[in-house]
C-alpha distance (Angstrom), angle and dihedral (degrees) to the residues before:
residue distance angle dihedral
M1 . . .
R2 3.77 . .
K3 3.79 89.3 .
L4 3.77 89.4 53.2
L5 3.81 93.3 51.3
L6 3.77 91.4 47.4
A7 3.78 90.5 51.6
V8 3.80 90.9 50.8
G9 3.77 90.4 48.1
L10 3.78 92.6 50.6
C11 3.80 90.4 47.2
A12 3.81 92.2 49.6
S13 3.80 90.7 49.0
A14 3.77 91.1 49.0
C15 3.83 92.7 46.1
A16 3.91 97.0 47.0
P17 3.83 114.4 107.0
K18 3.75 112.6 -102.5
L19 3.83 116.2 -117.2
V20 3.81 109.1 -109.7
P21 3.80 107.9 -126.3
T22 3.76 114.3 -110.8
P23 3.83 108.2 -106.2
I24 3.79 120.4 -121.5
V25 3.79 105.8 -125.4
T26 3.81 114.9 -149.6
D27 3.83 97.0 157.9
E28 3.81 116.1 34.7
K29 3.78 114.3 -135.0
Y30 3.81 91.5 -152.8
P31 3.83 107.8 27.8
Q32 3.82 90.6 167.6
F33 3.83 90.1 65.0
R34 3.78 117.4 86.7
Q35 3.78 123.6 -162.8
P36 3.84 114.7 -113.9
A37 3.78 114.4 -106.7
I38 3.82 115.6 -95.9
P39 3.83 114.5 -135.3
A40 3.78 108.1 -111.5
A41 3.80 91.4 -125.3
L42 3.81 90.6 58.9
A43 3.81 98.9 37.9
A44 3.81 93.6 111.5
S45 3.82 96.5 36.3
P46 3.81 121.3 119.6
A47 3.85 89.1 -114.3
A48 3.78 91.2 55.0
L49 3.83 92.8 47.5
T50 3.79 91.2 48.0
T51 3.80 91.5 49.0
A52 3.80 90.8 50.3
R53 3.83 88.5 53.1
G54 3.82 88.6 49.7
W55 3.80 91.6 55.5
A56 3.77 90.9 51.7
F57 3.77 89.4 55.6
L58 3.81 91.7 43.5
Q59 3.81 93.2 53.3
S60 3.83 90.1 45.7
G61 3.79 89.1 56.6
D62 3.83 97.4 -110.1
L63 3.81 97.1 128.8
K64 3.80 96.1 167.5
T65 3.81 94.4 56.7
A66 3.80 90.9 41.6
E67 3.79 90.5 54.7
H68 3.81 90.0 48.8
E69 3.81 91.6 52.8
F70 3.80 93.1 49.0
D71 3.81 90.8 48.4
M72 3.82 89.0 51.0
A73 3.81 90.5 51.6
L74 3.80 89.8 54.0
K75 3.79 91.5 48.7
I76 3.80 89.0 52.8
T77 3.85 92.6 45.8
P78 3.85 112.3 10.2
A79 3.81 92.5 -166.8
F80 3.80 94.7 51.1
Y81 3.80 97.9 125.0
P82 3.87 97.4 -172.5
A83 3.80 88.7 66.2
E84 3.81 91.6 48.5
A85 3.80 91.4 51.2
S86 3.79 89.3 45.7
L87 3.80 90.3 57.8
G88 3.82 85.9 55.7
Y89 3.77 89.3 58.1
V90 3.82 91.0 49.6
E91 3.83 87.5 58.2
L92 3.80 91.8 46.0
A93 3.79 87.8 52.8
R94 3.81 87.1 53.9
K95 3.83 87.5 49.8
D96 3.80 91.0 -118.6
A97 3.80 103.2 132.5
K98 3.79 92.0 166.3
A99 3.81 90.5 60.5
A100 3.82 92.5 41.1
L101 3.80 98.5 55.3
P102 3.84 97.8 67.3
H103 3.83 90.2 54.0
F104 3.80 92.1 54.1
D105 3.79 91.4 45.1
R106 3.80 90.0 50.0
A107 3.82 90.7 49.0
L108 3.80 90.1 53.3
E109 3.83 90.7 50.0
L110 3.80 90.1 51.5
N111 3.79 93.0 48.2
L112 3.79 106.2 51.0
E113 3.83 96.5 140.7
Q114 3.83 98.7 64.2
V115 3.77 139.7 19.0
D116 3.80 118.1 -109.9
L117 3.75 112.6 -156.2
S118 3.82 95.5 -158.2
T119 3.80 92.7 53.2
L120 3.79 92.5 50.7
V121 3.80 93.3 47.6
G122 3.83 90.9 47.4
R123 3.78 90.6 50.2
G124 3.81 90.2 48.8
E125 3.82 91.4 51.1
S126 3.80 90.6 50.0
L127 3.83 92.7 49.8
L128 3.76 91.4 46.6
S129 3.78 92.2 52.8
L130 3.80 88.9 50.3
G131 3.80 91.0 54.5
R132 3.81 94.7 -110.5
E133 3.79 94.3 130.9
D134 3.80 98.5 163.3
D135 3.84 91.8 52.0
A136 3.81 90.3 44.7
R137 3.80 90.0 53.0
G138 3.80 89.3 52.3
A139 3.80 91.1 53.6
F140 3.81 92.1 48.4
E141 3.80 91.5 47.7
A142 3.81 89.5 52.4
A143 3.81 88.4 51.6
I144 3.81 90.8 50.4
A145 3.78 89.6 50.9
A146 3.82 87.7 54.6
D147 3.82 92.6 46.7
P148 3.84 114.5 17.0
T149 3.85 90.1 -176.6
R150 3.82 90.2 74.0
T151 3.77 95.6 101.6
D152 3.80 89.8 162.4
L153 3.79 88.9 64.2
A154 3.80 91.7 45.4
Q155 3.80 90.0 56.2
R156 3.78 91.3 49.6
V157 3.82 90.3 50.4
E158 3.82 90.6 52.8
V159 3.79 90.8 49.9
L160 3.81 90.8 49.4
K161 3.77 91.2 48.0
F162 3.81 91.3 52.0
R163 3.80 92.7 45.4
S164 3.78 92.1 47.1
A165 3.81 91.5 48.4
E166 3.81 90.0 50.9
Q167 3.78 92.2 50.4
R168 3.83 93.1 47.4
L169 3.79 90.8 47.4
A170 3.79 92.2 49.3
R171 3.82 90.7 50.7
A172 3.82 91.4 47.2
R173 3.80 93.9 49.5
E174 3.78 93.3 45.6
A175 3.79 91.3 50.1
A176 3.81 91.4 48.2
R177 3.83 91.9 49.6
A178 3.79 90.2 49.4
G179 3.81 91.8 50.4
R180 3.82 93.6 -113.4
L181 3.77 90.7 136.5
D182 3.80 99.2 166.8
E183 3.81 89.9 52.0
A184 3.79 90.2 46.5
L185 3.79 90.9 52.0
Q186 3.78 91.5 52.3
A187 3.79 92.0 47.4
Y188 3.81 93.2 49.3
T189 3.82 91.2 46.5
S190 3.80 89.3 51.9
A191 3.82 91.0 48.3
I192 3.80 91.4 50.4
A193 3.81 91.3 49.4
A194 3.79 87.5 57.6
S195 3.78 95.0 41.5
P196 3.85 108.8 23.2
D197 3.78 95.6 168.2
S198 3.81 98.6 58.2
P199 3.81 107.9 109.8
F200 3.79 95.6 -166.8
L201 3.82 89.9 61.7
Y202 3.82 90.5 58.6
R203 3.79 90.9 46.6
E204 3.78 93.1 52.2
L205 3.82 91.8 43.5
A206 3.76 88.3 52.1
G207 3.82 89.5 53.4
V208 3.82 89.9 55.8
E209 3.84 91.7 47.7
R210 3.77 88.2 50.5
Q211 3.80 90.8 52.6
K212 3.79 88.8 52.5
G213 3.78 90.5 51.0
N214 3.82 94.5 -112.8
A215 3.82 95.4 139.0
D216 3.82 96.6 169.3
A217 3.80 93.4 50.3
A218 3.82 91.2 45.3
L219 3.82 92.0 51.7
E220 3.79 91.0 48.6
H221 3.80 91.8 53.2
F222 3.82 93.8 45.0
R223 3.78 89.4 51.8
K224 3.78 91.1 49.1
A225 3.83 89.0 52.7
V226 3.79 89.9 52.5
A227 3.81 92.3 46.4
L228 3.82 89.0 54.9
D229 3.82 93.6 42.5
P230 3.84 115.6 22.0
S231 3.82 88.4 -173.9
D232 3.83 91.3 64.0
A233 3.81 96.6 117.7
R234 3.79 92.3 170.5
S235 3.78 94.2 59.6
Q236 3.81 91.1 46.7
A237 3.80 89.8 53.1
Q238 3.81 90.7 49.0
I239 3.78 90.1 51.1
G240 3.77 88.2 52.1
E241 3.80 92.5 51.3
M242 3.78 92.2 50.8
L243 3.77 94.7 46.7
E244 3.79 90.4 47.6
A245 3.82 90.8 51.4
A246 3.81 88.3 50.1
G247 3.80 91.7 52.9
D248 3.81 96.7 -108.2
V249 3.81 95.0 128.2
D250 3.81 94.2 163.4
G251 3.80 91.8 54.0
A252 3.78 91.0 43.1
E253 3.82 91.7 53.0
R254 3.82 90.4 51.4
A255 3.78 91.2 50.3
Y256 3.82 92.5 47.5
M257 3.79 91.3 48.9
A258 3.81 91.0 49.5
S259 3.82 87.9 53.1
L260 3.81 92.5 49.0
A261 3.81 90.4 48.4
V262 3.81 86.7 64.3
E263 3.80 98.6 41.6
R264 3.78 138.9 -11.1
N265 3.77 116.5 -106.0
A266 3.78 123.6 176.8
E267 3.79 93.6 -151.4
V268 3.82 92.6 51.1
E269 3.81 90.4 46.8
K270 3.78 88.7 52.8
R271 3.78 90.6 51.8
V272 3.82 90.8 50.9
E273 3.81 89.7 52.2
G274 3.80 89.8 49.6
I275 3.78 92.4 50.9
R276 3.78 92.6 48.3
S277 3.79 89.6 49.3
R278 3.78 89.8 52.3
L279 3.79 91.5 48.4
A280 3.78 90.6 48.7
L281 3.81 91.3 47.5
A282 3.79 90.5 49.6
S283 3.78 89.7 57.2
M284 3.79 92.0 51.4
P285 3.78 123.8 99.6
A286 3.78 116.0 -87.4
E287 3.80 89.9 -111.7
Y288 3.81 90.9 60.3
R289 3.81 93.0 47.4
A290 3.80 89.4 52.2
I291 3.82 94.5 58.4
D292 3.81 95.2 85.4
S293 3.83 90.8 63.4
A294 3.81 99.4 34.6
A295 3.80 118.2 124.8
Q296 3.79 87.7 -150.8
I297 3.79 133.7 9.0
T298 3.76 134.0 -143.4
R299 3.78 131.9 -134.8
A300 3.81 88.0 -102.5
D301 3.83 89.6 54.9
L302 3.78 92.7 50.4
A303 3.80 92.5 46.2
A304 3.81 89.6 51.5
L305 3.85 92.3 49.3
I306 3.81 91.6 51.6
G307 3.80 94.0 43.2
V308 3.81 93.8 50.1
R309 3.80 100.1 38.5
L310 3.83 102.0 33.8
P311 3.81 108.8 32.7
G312 3.78 91.6 138.9
L313 3.79 93.6 60.6
L314 3.78 90.2 52.1
Q315 3.80 96.5 54.7
N316 3.78 99.8 68.0
G317 3.79 99.6 35.4
R318 3.77 126.1 109.0
R319 3.79 116.1 -78.1
S320 3.77 118.9 -121.7
S321 3.79 116.7 -146.2
D322 3.81 89.9 -157.0
A323 3.79 91.2 69.7
A324 3.79 91.8 76.7
L325 3.78 89.2 57.1
I326 3.79 97.7 55.2
T327 3.81 105.2 130.1
D328 3.82 107.4 -174.6
V329 3.83 109.6 52.8
R330 3.79 105.0 66.4
T331 3.82 94.3 105.3
N332 3.81 96.8 31.6
W333 3.81 118.0 116.3
A334 3.82 90.6 -127.5
A335 3.82 96.5 46.1
T336 3.82 95.3 121.6
W337 3.80 93.7 52.3
I338 3.80 92.8 41.4
M339 3.79 90.2 56.5
S340 3.80 90.2 46.7
V341 3.82 96.3 53.2
A342 3.80 91.2 41.1
R343 3.82 93.5 52.9
A344 3.80 89.6 48.9
G345 3.79 90.6 52.1
V346 3.82 92.9 -122.1
M347 3.83 93.6 119.3
E348 3.79 114.2 19.4
P349 3.81 126.3 -153.7
F350 3.77 117.6 -118.2
A351 3.82 124.7 -99.7
N352 3.79 93.0 -90.8
H353 3.79 90.3 57.2
A354 3.81 91.4 -106.8
F355 3.82 120.7 131.3
Q356 3.79 92.4 -164.9
P357 3.83 93.6 -147.0
R358 3.82 93.8 -173.4
T359 3.83 94.2 54.9
V360 3.79 112.9 117.3
V361 3.81 115.7 -111.1
R362 3.79 116.9 -124.8
R363 3.79 129.6 -166.1
T364 3.77 93.9 -93.9
D365 3.81 90.5 52.8
L366 3.81 91.6 52.1
A367 3.83 91.1 46.6
Q368 3.82 92.2 52.5
A369 3.82 92.3 50.1
A370 3.79 90.3 45.6
A371 3.80 91.7 50.8
Q372 3.81 90.9 53.6
L373 3.80 91.4 50.1
L374 3.82 92.2 45.4
A375 3.79 89.7 54.0
R376 3.81 87.3 60.7
V377 3.81 90.8 48.5
A378 3.81 88.2 50.6
A379 3.79 90.7 53.8
Q380 3.82 88.9 57.1
N381 3.79 95.2 43.5
P382 3.82 112.7 20.3
A383 3.81 94.8 171.5
R384 3.79 92.5 56.5
A385 3.79 92.3 46.2
R386 3.84 95.0 57.9
A387 3.82 90.5 80.3
W388 3.79 93.5 64.3
E389 3.79 99.9 28.0
S390 3.80 93.2 60.7
A391 3.81 96.6 39.8
R392 3.79 120.8 111.6
P393 3.80 106.6 -173.7
R394 3.79 121.5 -173.6
F395 3.77 118.9 -123.2
S396 3.78 122.5 -164.4
D397 3.82 91.3 -143.1
L398 3.81 103.4 29.8
S399 3.79 122.8 63.6
P400 3.81 123.6 -153.8
N401 3.81 88.1 -110.5
H402 3.79 93.6 60.7
L403 3.83 115.7 111.1
A404 3.80 90.9 -125.8
Y405 3.83 96.0 45.7
S406 3.80 96.2 94.2
A407 3.81 93.3 50.4
A408 3.80 92.4 43.6
S409 3.83 90.4 48.5
V410 3.82 92.7 54.2
A411 3.84 93.4 43.4
V412 3.80 93.3 51.1
A413 3.85 97.6 39.4
S414 3.81 90.7 51.5
G415 3.80 91.2 51.3
V416 3.80 93.3 -117.5
M417 3.82 92.6 117.9
K418 3.80 132.5 24.7
T419 3.77 135.6 -140.1
G420 3.77 128.3 -133.7
S421 3.78 123.5 -97.2
D422 3.85 88.2 -94.6
S423 3.85 91.9 52.1
S424 3.79 89.9 -103.4
F425 3.77 119.0 151.3
Q426 3.84 94.5 -160.9
P427 3.83 94.0 -148.1
S428 3.79 97.1 -172.8
R429 3.79 97.8 45.3
V430 3.80 114.0 115.6
V431 3.80 117.5 -112.8
T432 3.82 119.5 -120.0
G433 3.76 124.2 -140.7
P434 3.84 94.8 -110.7
E435 3.81 90.1 48.1
A436 3.81 92.4 52.5
I437 3.81 92.0 46.3
E438 3.79 90.7 50.8
A439 3.81 92.5 50.3
I440 3.81 94.0 48.3
G441 3.79 89.5 45.5
K442 3.81 91.2 55.8
I443 3.79 91.5 50.2
E444 3.79 88.1 49.3
A445 3.82 89.7 53.6
L446 3.83 92.3 48.3
A447 3.80 90.5 50.4
A448 3.82 91.0 50.5
S449 3.83 95.5 49.8
R450 3.79 99.9 73.4
């Protein structure tokens, strides 16, 4: 019986697999891989020793034997997370990130009490290879929190942040261009969550909100862009446009001026001029504001238009002594402007010293006032004035001998007034408010183009 047992023992010893010698690694095959930390309490355990052997095989390039060793370690101690994470690295060495990720996730589940840097980095590498860049960044950031000295990981995180922001921005812009505004809003919101201090993201998000008609949200985002970047002239201008559209002209003017303080912009300057014109018009008497819709205007209306729009042309004109003797304008709403045009000789009082402010203006009256104003423009720019001073247009209803012909000729040749389709001047036709405003506006333009 003893002989039989001895024979069995010898056979078992001869048949047992021989332990493969642990390789001596002088040149690591995967220097970027780092062995998971072994808990101090288990440092001398069979699972720890087997895992250490596995890493020697892994770094020597023998992945099959390394995998066997790590599996053995888990059989010895099923909850030994360093061996589980090590299996993840075997799969990474095989370039199979899909197979690697569950091992790293399992290792993290087994190791809830402390953070293992190697496991987090391995998980991040797996996620990155699978194209899950945001999740990979989260794993790397957790690793940095565990070891702030890992500047290499910090650099990778910054690259991933930048790349992620670029991808989100590209998606947001594409969605906005295609009119998929809800999708664009989500993409911009996601981009801002990743990069909350980027003013241009708020500006572009505001543009999408504005397209959707969400004025309050758009204003909030534009203001955030300006708060992050006070030199953002574009956002200031957009704020001005929105406030102007909402009727807040004072706020709009402030926003436009803030934009112009950063950089000059002809369009913004034009908007400021428009606002100031509106503010000036709002302060005018109701009679003046009604001119632009009047079916006919009076001499008081015309005097006010000239006095308000062309004060510079009235300053250097001849002075009429009859102006002081005007007897019927003291209580008229346009008295100041009537006296101004009368003193300049642009609109004369009648022989009885009456201005007759309520008299309706006809085409000949407008032409005569225009001719007086154009004479002042000509004094400033003689070369430009030759075109209308030498012109002798033909009118189907106004002969060259007519008293108003000279004034009508200058008004038409300069482009201030128009003729009918049959070349008629229509001298007795009453002048409408829009017609008078157009004529005075053209004289204003001629006076400005020196």
